[in-house]
ROSE-4610 file (N, C-alpha, C; in Angstrom, 1 decimal, always signed):
// ROSE-4610
residu = [X/X/X/X/X/X/X/X/X/X/X/X/X/X/X/X/X/X/X/X/X/X/X/X/X/X/X/X/X/X/X/X/X/X/X/X/X/X/X/X/X/X/X/X/X/X/X/X/X/X/X/X/X/X/X/X/X/X/X/X/X/X/X/X/X/X/X/X/X/X/X/X/X/X/X/X/X/X/X/X/X/X/X/X/X/X/X/X/X/X/X/X/X/X/X/X/X/X/X/X/X/X/X/X/X/X/X/X/X/X/X/X/X/X/X/X/X/X/X/X/X/X/X/X/X/X/X/X/X/X/X/X/X/X/X/X/X/X/X/X/X/X/X/X/X/X/X/X/X/X/X/X/X/X/X/X/X/X/X/X/X/X/X/X/X/X/X/X/X/X/X/X/X/X/X/X/X/X/X/X/X/X/X/X/X/X/X/X/X/X/X/X/X/X/X/X/X/X/X/X/X/X/X/X/X/X/X/X/X/X/X/X/X/X/X/X/X/X/X/X/X/X/X/X/X/X/X/X/X/X/X/X/X/X/X/X/X/X/X/X/X/X/X/X/X/X/X/X/X/X/X/X/X/X/X/X/X/X/X/X/X/X/X/X/X/X/X/X/X/X/X/X/X/X/X/X/X/X/X/X/X/X/X/X/X/X/X/X/X/X/X/X/X/X/X/X/X/X/X/X/X/X/X/X/X/X/X/X/X/X/X/X/X/X/X/X/X/X/X/X/X/X/X/X/X/X/X/X/X/X/X/X/X/X/X/X/X/X/X/X/X/X/X/X/X/X/X/X/X/X/X/X/X/X/X/X/X/X/X/X/X/X/X/X/X/X/X/X/X/X/X/X/X/X/X/X/X/X/X/X/X/X/X/X/X/X/X/X/X/X/X/X/X/X/X/X/X/X/X/X/X/X/X/X/X/X/X/X/X/X/X/X/X/X/X/X/X/X/X/X/X/X/X/X/X/X/X/X/X]
num = [1/1/1/2/2/2/3/3/3/4/4/4/5/5/5/6/6/6/7/7/7/8/8/8/9/9/9/10/10/10/11/11/11/12/12/12/13/13/13/14/14/14/15/15/15/16/16/16/17/17/17/18/18/18/19/19/19/20/20/20/21/21/21/22/22/22/23/23/23/24/24/24/25/25/25/26/26/26/27/27/27/28/28/28/29/29/29/30/30/30/31/31/31/32/32/32/33/33/33/34/34/34/35/35/35/36/36/36/37/37/37/38/38/38/39/39/39/40/40/40/41/41/41/42/42/42/43/43/43/44/44/44/45/45/45/46/46/46/47/47/47/48/48/48/49/49/49/50/50/50/51/51/51/52/52/52/53/53/53/54/54/54/55/55/55/56/56/56/57/57/57/58/58/58/59/59/59/60/60/60/61/61/61/62/62/62/63/63/63/64/64/64/65/65/65/66/66/66/67/67/67/68/68/68/69/69/69/70/70/70/71/71/71/72/72/72/73/73/73/74/74/74/75/75/75/76/76/76/77/77/77/78/78/78/79/79/79/80/80/80/81/81/81/82/82/82/83/83/83/84/84/84/85/85/85/86/86/86/87/87/87/88/88/88/89/89/89/90/90/90/91/91/91/92/92/92/93/93/93/94/94/94/95/95/95/96/96/96/97/97/97/98/98/98/99/99/99/100/100/100/101/101/101/102/102/102/103/103/103/104/104/104/105/105/105/106/106/106/107/107/107/108/108/108/109/109/109/110/110/110/111/111/111/112/112/112/113/113/113/114/114/114/115/115/115/116/116/116/117/117/117/118/118/118/119/119/119/120/120/120/121/121/121/122/122/122/123/123/123/124/124/124/125/125/125/126/126/126/127/127/127/128/128/128/129/129/129/130/130/130/131/131/131/132/132/132/133/133/133/134/134/134/135/135/135/136/136/136/137/137/137/138/138/138/139/139/139/140/140/140/141/141/141/142/142/142/143/143/143]
x = [+204.8/+206.0/+206.4/+206.3/+206.6/+205.6/+204.3/+203.3/+203.6/+203.9/+204.2/+205.4/+206.4/+207.7/+207.4/+206.6/+206.3/+205.5/+204.5/+203.8/+204.6/+205.5/+206.4/+207.3/+207.9/+208.7/+207.9/+206.7/+205.9/+205.5/+205.2/+204.9/+206.1/+207.2/+208.4/+208.7/+208.6/+208.8/+207.8/+206.6/+205.5/+205.8/+206.2/+206.6/+207.8/+208.8/+210.0/+209.7/+208.8/+208.5/+207.7/+206.7/+205.9/+206.8/+207.7/+208.6/+209.5/+210.0/+210.8/+210.1/+208.8/+208.1/+207.9/+207.7/+207.4/+208.7/+209.9/+211.1/+211.6/+211.0/+211.5/+211.2/+212.2/+212.1/+212.8/+212.5/+213.2/+214.1/+215.1/+216.0/+216.7/+217.4/+218.2/+219.5/+220.5/+221.8/+222.1/+222.6/+222.9/+224.4/+225.0/+226.4/+226.5/+227.1/+227.2/+228.3/+229.2/+230.4/+231.5/+232.5/+233.7/+234.0/+235.0/+235.6/+236.9/+237.1/+238.4/+239.2/+238.9/+239.6/+239.0/+239.2/+238.8/+237.4/+236.9/+235.7/+235.1/+233.9/+233.3/+232.6/+232.4/+231.7/+230.6/+229.4/+228.2/+228.1/+227.9/+227.8/+226.4/+225.6/+224.2/+223.4/+222.1/+221.1/+219.9/+219.2/+218.0/+216.8/+215.6/+214.4/+214.2/+214.9/+214.8/+215.7/+216.5/+217.5/+218.8/+219.1/+220.4/+221.3/+222.5/+223.5/+224.8/+225.4/+226.7/+227.7/+229.0/+230.0/+231.4/+232.3/+233.6/+234.1/+235.0/+235.7/+237.0/+238.0/+239.3/+239.2/+239.9/+239.9/+241.0/+241.3/+242.3/+243.7/+244.0/+245.3/+245.3/+244.2/+244.2/+243.7/+243.4/+242.9/+241.4/+241.1/+239.6/+238.9/+237.7/+237.0/+235.5/+234.9/+233.5/+232.7/+231.6/+230.7/+229.3/+228.4/+227.0/+226.5/+225.6/+225.1/+223.6/+223.1/+221.6/+221.4/+220.3/+219.8/+220.9/+221.8/+222.8/+224.1/+224.2/+225.4/+226.1/+227.4/+228.2/+229.0/+228.9/+229.6/+230.6/+231.8/+232.9/+232.5/+232.4/+232.0/+233.2/+234.4/+235.5/+236.1/+237.0/+237.7/+237.7/+238.4/+238.6/+240.0/+240.6/+242.0/+243.0/+242.7/+243.6/+243.2/+243.8/+243.6/+242.4/+241.8/+240.9/+239.6/+238.5/+237.2/+236.4/+235.4/+234.5/+233.1/+232.1/+230.7/+230.1/+229.5/+229.0/+227.5/+226.8/+225.4/+224.7/+223.4/+222.6/+221.2/+220.7/+219.3/+218.4/+217.1/+216.1/+216.1/+216.6/+216.7/+218.0/+218.9/+220.1/+221.3/+221.2/+222.4/+223.3/+224.6/+225.6/+226.5/+226.8/+227.8/+228.9/+230.1/+231.3/+232.5/+233.6/+234.9/+235.9/+236.9/+237.9/+239.3/+240.3/+241.7/+241.9/+242.4/+242.6/+244.1/+244.4/+245.8/+246.6/+246.0/+246.6/+247.8/+247.9/+247.0/+246.1/+245.1/+244.1/+242.8/+241.9/+240.6/+239.6/+238.7/+237.6/+236.3/+235.2/+233.9/+233.4/+232.5/+232.0/+230.5/+229.8/+228.5/+228.4/+227.8/+227.7/+226.2/+225.8/+224.5/+224.7/+223.8/+223.9/+224.0/+224.9/+225.1/+226.0/+226.5/+227.3/+228.6/+229.7/+231.0/+230.8/+231.7/+231.7/+231.9/+231.0/+231.1/+232.0/+233.1/+234.0/+233.4/+233.1/+232.6/+233.7/+234.9/+236.0/+236.5/+237.3/+238.0/+237.0/+237.5/+236.7/+236.2/+235.1/+234.5/+233.0/+232.3/+230.8/+230.5/+229.5/+229.1/+227.6/+226.8/+225.4/+224.8/+223.6/+222.9/+221.4/+220.6/+219.2/+218.4/+217.1/+216.3/+216.3/+216.7/+216.8/+218.2/+219.1/+220.4/+221.4/+221.0/+222.0/+222.9/+224.2/+225.3/+225.8/+226.0/+226.5/+228.0/+228.8/+230.2/+231.0/+232.3/+233.1/+234.4/+235.0/+236.2/+236.9/+238.2/+239.0/+239.5/+239.2/+239.6/+238.4/+238.4/+237.2/+237.2/+238.2/+238.1/+237.1/+236.6/+235.7/+234.3/+233.5/+232.1/+231.1]
y = [-20.0/-19.5/-20.3/-21.7/-22.5/-22.3/-22.1/-21.9/-20.6/-19.5/-18.2/-18.3/-19.0/-19.2/-20.0/-21.0/-21.8/-21.0/-20.3/-19.4/-18.4/-17.8/-16.8/-17.4/-18.6/-19.2/-19.6/-20.1/-20.4/-19.2/-18.1/-16.9/-16.4/-16.4/-16.0/-16.8/-18.1/-19.0/-18.7/-18.5/-18.2/-16.9/-15.9/-14.6/-14.7/-15.5/-15.6/-16.4/-17.4/-18.1/-17.2/-16.5/-15.6/-14.5/-14.0/-12.9/-13.4/-14.6/-15.2/-15.3/-15.7/-15.7/-14.3/-13.3/-12.0/-11.4/-11.8/-11.3/-12.0/-13.1/-13.8/-13.0/-12.8/-12.1/-12.9/-12.5/-13.2/-12.1/-12.5/-11.5/-12.3/-11.6/-12.2/-11.4/-12.1/-11.4/-11.3/-10.1/-9.8/-9.5/-10.2/-10.0/-8.8/-7.7/-6.5/-6.5/-7.4/-7.4/-6.6/-6.3/-5.5/-4.6/-3.8/-2.9/-3.4/-4.7/-5.3/-5.8/-5.4/-5.9/-7.2/-7.5/-8.7/-8.6/-7.4/-7.3/-5.9/-5.7/-4.4/-4.3/-3.0/-2.7/-1.7/-2.2/-1.3/-0.5/+0.8/+1.7/+2.4/+2.4/+3.0/+2.5/+2.5/+2.1/+3.0/+3.3/+4.1/+3.3/+3.9/+3.2/+2.5/+2.9/+2.3/+1.1/+0.8/-0.3/+0.1/+1.4/+1.8/+1.8/+1.3/+1.0/+1.8/+2.4/+3.0/+2.5/+2.6/+2.2/+2.4/+1.4/+1.5/+0.1/+0.0/-1.2/-0.9/-1.8/-1.6/-1.8/-1.0/-1.2/-2.2/-2.5/-3.5/-3.1/-1.8/-1.4/-1.3/-1.7/-1.7/-0.4/+0.6/+1.9/+1.8/+2.3/+2.3/+3.3/+2.9/+3.8/+3.7/+4.9/+5.0/+4.4/+3.7/+3.1/+3.4/+3.3/+3.2/+2.0/+1.3/+0.0/+0.1/-0.3/-0.4/-1.4/-2.1/-3.1/-4.0/-4.5/-5.5/-4.9/-3.6/-3.0/-2.0/-2.2/-1.3/-0.3/+1.0/+2.0/+2.7/+2.9/+3.7/+5.2/+5.8/+7.3/+8.2/+7.7/+8.6/+9.2/+10.2/+10.8/+12.3/+13.0/+14.4/+14.7/+13.9/+14.1/+13.2/+12.6/+11.6/+10.2/+9.2/+7.8/+7.2/+7.8/+7.1/+7.9/+7.2/+7.8/+6.8/+7.3/+6.5/+7.2/+6.4/+6.9/+6.4/+7.4/+7.1/+7.2/+8.0/+8.2/+8.4/+8.0/+8.2/+8.6/+9.6/+10.1/+9.2/+9.4/+8.7/+9.2/+10.4/+10.9/+10.5/+9.7/+9.2/+10.1/+11.2/+12.0/+11.2/+11.3/+10.5/+11.5/+11.3/+12.1/+11.1/+11.6/+10.9/+11.7/+11.1/+11.9/+11.2/+12.0/+11.5/+12.2/+11.5/+12.0/+12.8/+14.0/+14.9/+14.9/+15.7/+15.8/+16.8/+17.5/+18.6/+18.2/+17.2/+16.1/+16.5/+15.8/+16.0/+15.4/+15.3/+14.7/+15.8/+15.7/+16.6/+15.8/+16.4/+15.9/+16.1/+15.2/+15.4/+15.1/+15.6/+15.4/+14.9/+13.7/+13.2/+13.0/+13.3/+13.0/+12.6/+11.6/+11.0/+12.1/+11.9/+12.8/+14.0/+14.1/+15.3/+14.8/+15.5/+15.2/+15.4/+14.8/+15.0/+16.5/+17.0/+18.3/+18.4/+19.1/+19.2/+20.1/+19.5/+20.3/+20.9/+20.9/+21.4/+20.4/+20.9/+20.0/+19.3/+18.2/+17.4/+16.2/+15.6/+14.4/+14.5/+13.7/+13.6/+12.2/+12.1/+10.8/+10.4/+11.4/+11.2/+12.3/+12.1/+13.1/+12.9/+14.0/+13.8/+14.1/+14.0/+14.2/+15.6/+16.6/+17.9/+18.2/+17.2/+17.4/+18.0/+18.1/+18.6/+17.4/+17.8/+16.8/+16.9/+15.8/+15.7/+15.3/+16.0/+15.6/+16.3/+16.3/+17.0/+17.5/+18.5/+19.1/+19.6/+19.6/+20.2/+21.6/+22.1/+23.5/+24.4/+25.3/+26.2/+27.3/+27.5/+28.6/+28.4/+27.1/+26.9/+27.2/+27.9/+28.3/+27.6]
z = [+213.7/+213.1/+211.8/+211.9/+210.8/+209.7/+210.0/+208.9/+208.2/+208.9/+208.3/+207.4/+207.9/+207.2/+205.9/+206.0/+204.8/+203.8/+204.3/+203.4/+202.7/+203.5/+202.9/+201.8/+202.1/+201.1/+199.9/+200.0/+198.9/+198.1/+198.8/+198.1/+197.3/+197.9/+197.3/+196.0/+196.2/+195.1/+193.9/+194.2/+193.2/+192.5/+193.3/+192.7/+191.8/+192.2/+191.4/+190.1/+190.2/+189.0/+188.0/+188.5/+187.6/+187.1/+187.9/+187.4/+186.3/+186.5/+185.4/+184.1/+184.1/+182.9/+182.3/+183.1/+182.7/+182.0/+182.5/+182.0/+180.7/+180.4/+179.2/+178.0/+177.2/+175.9/+174.8/+173.6/+172.5/+171.8/+171.2/+170.5/+169.4/+168.6/+167.6/+167.4/+166.9/+166.8/+165.3/+164.9/+163.5/+163.4/+162.5/+162.2/+161.3/+161.8/+161.1/+160.0/+160.1/+159.2/+159.7/+158.9/+159.3/+158.1/+158.4/+157.4/+156.9/+157.0/+156.5/+157.7/+158.9/+160.1/+160.6/+161.9/+162.5/+163.2/+163.5/+164.3/+164.0/+164.6/+164.6/+166.0/+166.4/+167.7/+167.5/+167.8/+167.7/+168.9/+168.8/+169.9/+170.1/+169.0/+169.1/+168.0/+168.2/+167.3/+167.4/+166.2/+166.3/+166.1/+166.1/+166.0/+164.7/+163.6/+162.3/+162.2/+163.2/+163.1/+162.5/+162.3/+161.8/+162.9/+162.7/+163.8/+163.4/+164.4/+164.3/+165.3/+165.0/+165.8/+165.2/+165.4/+164.8/+164.6/+163.6/+163.3/+162.7/+162.9/+162.3/+160.8/+160.0/+158.6/+158.3/+157.0/+156.7/+157.1/+157.4/+157.9/+159.4/+160.0/+161.5/+162.2/+161.4/+162.0/+162.3/+163.5/+163.8/+162.9/+162.4/+161.5/+161.9/+161.9/+162.2/+161.1/+161.4/+160.4/+160.7/+159.7/+159.8/+159.1/+159.7/+159.1/+158.9/+157.8/+157.6/+156.5/+156.7/+155.6/+155.2/+156.1/+155.7/+155.2/+155.1/+154.5/+155.5/+155.6/+156.5/+155.6/+156.0/+155.3/+156.2/+155.7/+156.4/+156.3/+157.4/+157.4/+157.2/+157.1/+156.8/+158.1/+157.9/+159.0/+158.8/+159.6/+159.5/+159.1/+158.2/+157.8/+158.4/+159.6/+160.2/+159.9/+160.5/+160.1/+160.8/+161.9/+162.8/+163.0/+163.3/+163.6/+164.4/+165.2/+165.9/+165.8/+165.5/+165.5/+166.8/+167.6/+168.9/+169.1/+168.3/+168.4/+167.1/+167.0/+165.8/+166.1/+165.4/+165.7/+164.8/+165.0/+164.2/+162.7/+162.5/+161.1/+160.4/+161.1/+160.5/+160.7/+161.4/+161.7/+162.7/+162.4/+163.2/+163.9/+165.2/+166.0/+166.4/+166.3/+166.7/+166.9/+166.8/+166.8/+166.0/+165.6/+164.7/+165.0/+164.7/+164.9/+163.6/+163.8/+162.7/+162.3/+161.3/+160.8/+161.6/+162.6/+163.4/+164.3/+165.1/+165.4/+166.6/+166.8/+167.9/+167.5/+168.5/+168.3/+168.1/+167.1/+166.9/+166.8/+167.4/+167.2/+165.8/+165.3/+163.9/+163.9/+162.9/+162.6/+161.2/+160.9/+159.6/+159.3/+158.0/+157.5/+156.1/+155.7/+154.4/+153.3/+152.4/+151.2/+151.5/+152.7/+153.1/+153.7/+153.5/+154.1/+155.7/+156.4/+157.9/+158.2/+159.1/+159.6/+160.8/+160.8/+161.9/+163.0/+164.1/+165.2/+166.1/+165.7/+166.4/+167.4/+168.4/+169.3/+170.2/+170.8/+171.7/+171.0/+171.7/+171.1/+171.3/+170.5/+170.6/+170.9/+171.8/+172.3/+172.1/+171.7/+171.5/+170.7/+170.1/+169.4/+169.6/+169.8/+170.0/+168.7/+168.8/+167.6/+167.0/+167.8/+167.3/+166.7/+166.7/+166.1/+167.1/+168.4/+169.4/+169.7/+169.8/+170.0/+171.4/+172.1/+173.4/+173.3/+174.0/+174.0/+175.1/+175.0/+176.0/+175.3/+176.0/+175.5/+176.7/+176.6/+177.8/+177.5/+176.3/+176.0/+176.0/+177.0/+177.2/+176.2/+175.3/+174.4/+173.2/+173.1/+172.0/+172.5/+171.8/+172.2/+171.2]
């Protein structure tokens, strides 16, 4: 019994040591900057290293941003003061949501060189490579 227990403990120790080596990875942290506020929060990244998220602007309002190659860009809103970017495809399309002037939240789709496309009520949380946006809405009248 003692021999089996000792072998089992040695085997477990050897497995845990080798597993620890296999799990070791290296990484680096990049400061994305801000939009004039105190912080920024990244919510998604694509294969090209483009990052989206939100950050308070100098007036304290949350604003959607896209970051690439060391530069952060404010993606704007849908007429209200606030927006959040939640997903980015490998082609650079961004999905998120913004507070509108109605008032209420609407999902949006952003692509470089175009104004935000209002996807109507609700919010968007992700986008795939085909440009399909994932989100939710509590109003079933929108199709």
